[in-house]
N, C-alpha and C positions, 0 to 999 in steps of 0.2 A: 229372695236371693240369698244364697248361702255361700260364704267364703270362710276360709280358715277353719274348716271342719275336717281335719285329717281322717278321722275314723269314718265319717260319712263318705268322703271322696274315695277312700280305699275300697269301698264296695264296688266302685265303677271302674277300677283299674283293669285294663286288658293287658296281660303280660306279653302278648304278641304284638302290641302296638307301642311305638316309642313315646307318643304323647301321653299326657295324663290330665285328668280333670282339674281345673283350678277353681271353678265355681259351679253352682247348680241352682236351678229353680225348683223348689219343692212345692208341690201342690197338695192340698188337703181335699180329698174327694168326699163329698157329702152324699152323692147319689150317683148311680150308674144305671143306664138303661141300654141293654143289649137288644138289638133287633131280633125278633123271632124269625128264623129262616123259613118257617112253614109257608107263609104267603108269597115268598120270593120265588119266582119261576126261574129255574136255571137257564142261562143264556146259551150255554153249550153243553153237549153231552160229555161224559168223561172221555170218550174216544176222541171227540173233536178237540177237547182241551189238551189231550196228550199230543195231538198233531201240532197244535199251535205252539205248545211249550217246546217241542222238539225242534221246530223251525227256529225259534228264538235261541235255543242252545247251539244249533248249527251256526247261526249268525255270530254268536259270541265267540265260538271257536275260530271262525274266519277272522274276526276283528283282533282277537288275541294273537293270532299268528302274524297278522300285519304289524302289530305293535312290537313284536319280537324282532322284526327285521329292520 
């Protein structure tokens, strides 16, 4: 747990956001294992994914419009 480390916290400041970090948990990574995508069979084709994503975007647009009223 890191507190009172202004230089470290300044790295995570988002000027578009009012809040600011007060503390952080710093991890030391000793090893990393990324899964190889070769044996993973895609669940959807690129076209199917596009259709799914567009339906989600459409729903977000509707919900945002509802929230504005």
